[in-house]
C-alpha positions in Angstrom: -12.7 -25.5 7.7 -15.1 -28.1 6.4 -13.8 -28.4 2.9 -13.9 -26.9 -0.6 -16.3 -27.2 -3.5 -15.9 -26.4 -7.2 -18.5 -24.2 -8.9 -18.8 -23.8 -12.7 -18.9 -20.2 -14.0 -17.7 -20.8 -17.5 -18.4 -18.8 -20.6 -20.4 -20.3 -23.4 -18.3 -21.9 -26.1 -20.5 -23.1 -29.0 -19.8 -26.4 -30.7 -18.4 -28.8 -28.2 -19.8 -28.0 -24.8 -22.4 -25.8 -23.2 -19.7 -24.3 -20.9 -16.1 -23.6 -20.9 -15.8 -25.7 -17.7 -14.2 -23.0 -15.6 -15.1 -21.6 -12.3 -14.0 -21.0 -8.8 -13.1 -22.9 -5.6 -14.3 -21.7 -2.2 -14.0 -22.7 1.4 -17.2 -24.0 2.8 -16.4 -22.1 6.0 -18.5 -18.9 5.9 -16.1 -17.1 8.2 -13.6 -16.7 5.3 -16.2 -14.8 3.2 -17.6 -15.6 -0.2 -14.7 -14.3 -2.3 -13.2 -16.6 -4.9 -10.1 -18.3 -3.5 -9.0 -20.3 -6.5 -10.1 -19.5 -10.1 -9.7 -22.0 -12.9 -10.4 -22.4 -16.6 -9.6 -24.8 -19.3 -6.9 -24.0 -21.9 -5.8 -25.7 -25.1 -3.3 -27.8 -23.1 -4.9 -28.3 -19.7 -6.2 -26.3 -16.8 -5.1 -22.8 -15.7 -5.2 -22.3 -11.9 -4.9 -19.0 -10.0 -4.7 -18.7 -6.2 -6.6 -15.6 -5.5 -6.6 -15.2 -1.7 -4.6 -18.0 -0.1 -2.1 -20.7 -1.4 -3.5 -23.7 -3.1 -2.1 -27.0 -4.2 -2.7 -29.4 -7.1 -1.6 -33.0 -7.3 1.2 -33.8 -9.8 0.6 -37.4 -10.9 4.0 -37.7 -12.5 5.9 -36.8 -9.3 3.2 -38.2 -7.1 3.2 -35.1 -4.8 1.3 -31.9 -4.2 2.6 -28.7 -5.7 1.8 -25.3 -4.2 0.5 -22.2 -6.0 1.4 -19.0 -4.2 -1.2 -16.4 -3.5 -1.8 -14.2 -6.6 0.1 -16.6 -8.8 -1.2 -18.6 -11.8 0.0 -21.9 -13.3 -1.1 -24.0 -16.2 -1.2 -27.8 -15.6 -0.9 -29.8 -18.8 -3.5 -32.5 -19.0 -5.2 -34.7 -21.5 -8.9 -34.3 -22.4 -11.2 -35.7 -19.7 -8.4 -36.1 -17.2 -9.1 -35.2 -13.6 -7.1 -32.8 -11.4 -7.2 -32.8 -7.7 -6.8 -29.5 -5.9 -6.8 -28.5 -2.2 -6.0 -25.6 0.1 -2.4 -25.6 0.9 -1.5 -27.3 4.2 1.7 -28.6 5.8 3.5 -31.8 4.9 4.2 -34.7 7.0 7.4 -34.5 9.0 9.5 -36.9 11.0 8.1 -35.4 14.2 4.6 -34.8 13.1 2.8 -37.5 11.1 -0.1 -36.8 8.7 -0.2 -33.9 6.2 -2.7 -31.2 7.0 -4.9 -29.8 4.3 -8.5 -29.2 3.5 -10.8 -31.7 1.8 -9.9 -32.2 -1.9 -11.9 -31.1 -4.9 -11.6 -32.7 -8.3 -11.7 -30.7 -11.6 -12.4 -32.4 -14.9 -10.3 -31.1 -17.9 -12.3 -30.3 -21.1 -9.6 -29.1 -23.4 -10.3 -26.1 -25.7 -9.6 -26.6 -29.5 -6.2 -25.2 -30.7 -6.5 -26.0 -34.4 -9.3 -27.0 -36.8 -9.0 -28.7 -40.1 -12.1 -28.9 -42.4 -12.3 -32.2 -44.4 -14.2 -32.4 -47.6 -13.9 -31.9 -51.4 -12.4 -28.7 -52.7 -14.5 -28.9 -55.9 -18.3 -29.3 -56.2 -19.9 -30.0 -59.6 -23.6 -30.0 -58.7 -26.0 -28.6 -56.0 -26.4 -31.9 -54.0 -25.7 -31.1 -50.3 -22.3 -32.4 -49.3 -21.2 -33.1 -45.7 -18.0 -31.6 -44.4 -16.3 -32.7 -41.2 -13.9 -31.2 -38.7 -10.6 -32.5 -37.3 -10.1 -30.7 -34.0 -6.8 -30.8 -32.1 -5.8 -29.5 -28.7 -2.6 -27.6 -27.8 -0.8 -30.9 -27.2 -1.4 -31.9 -30.9 -3.8 -34.6 -30.0 -7.1 -35.1 -31.8 -10.2 -34.2 -29.7 -13.0 -36.7 -30.1 -16.5 -36.9 -29.0 -17.2 -33.2 -29.4 -20.4 -31.9 -30.8 -19.6 -29.7 -33.8 -23.1 -28.3 -34.7 -24.6 -25.0 -33.7 -25.2 -21.4 -34.8 -22.1 -19.5 -35.7 -19.7 -22.4 -36.1 -20.0 -22.8 -39.9 -19.9 -19.9 -42.2 -19.8 -19.3 -46.0 -18.0 -16.3 -47.5 -20.6 -16.0 -50.2 -24.0 -17.5 -49.6 -25.1 -16.7 -53.2 -22.5 -19.3 -54.4 -22.6 -21.8 -51.5 -24.5 -22.1 -48.2 -23.5 -24.2 -45.2 -25.8 -25.5 -42.5 -25.2 -25.6 -38.8 -24.1 -29.2 -39.1 -21.6 -28.7 -41.9 -23.6 -29.6 -45.0 -22.6 -27.5 -48.0 -24.9 -26.8 -50.9 -23.8 -25.2 -54.1 -26.0 -22.4 -55.5 -24.1 -21.2 -58.6 -20.6 -21.4 -60.1 -17.8 -19.5 -58.3 -15.3 -19.8 -55.6 -16.1 -19.6 -51.9 -14.4 -20.1 -48.5 -16.0 -22.1 -45.8 -15.0 -21.3 -42.2 -15.5 -23.3 -39.0 -14.7 -21.7 -35.7 -14.8 -23.1 -32.1 -13.7 -20.7 -29.4 -10.5 -19.1 -30.7 -9.6 -21.9 -33.1 -10.5 -21.5 -36.8 -10.3 -23.6 -39.9 -10.9 -22.7 -43.5 -11.4 -24.5 -46.8 -11.7 -22.9 -50.3 -14.1 -24.6 -52.7 -14.5 -24.1 -56.4 -18.1 -24.6 -57.5 -19.2 -25.5 -61.0 -23.0 -25.8 -61.3 -24.4 -26.6 -64.8 -26.9 -23.9 -66.0 -29.7 -26.5 -66.0 -29.1 -27.3 -62.3 -28.7 -23.6 -61.1 
């Protein structure tokens, strides 16, 4: 066995990344076939790992030791955003009679946490049709704010009534006429809403 390599096969998640940052881990030894041996994907709290064909291990930085995932089992490892997780094919530990733990070459996965909650920040009342920028506060499943994420793109921002108010792909809201409208922002499975009352003078409509 030469080693293992990660390969990304994530689903598109608009708004903060071009990929979900999930995929599979395979042996580089062709004699074991090309089937996925470990599948992984990001969650709102960390990385979910599943040992598909053979046992795998991941490194627990708290206990400073390797933990084993049995074949067919899945575990979720809690991590912070951008944290790295080492994984390897399960081997045997060092013993008193046999020095040196045996395991394949390690691979490193980078955690890109998925949003768990979204809060839309901006005024709840608009008095004219000047475009107004709204922003998002995105938190992960650990309750920590995710920063440095792109929050623009098709399908992220939506208005419940575009005749009253429109919203652009980067969160700029423009009032069209008086009324009440709900603006929605969605990233993956997380969704935030804000209800806005619009009062546009007849001369500005």
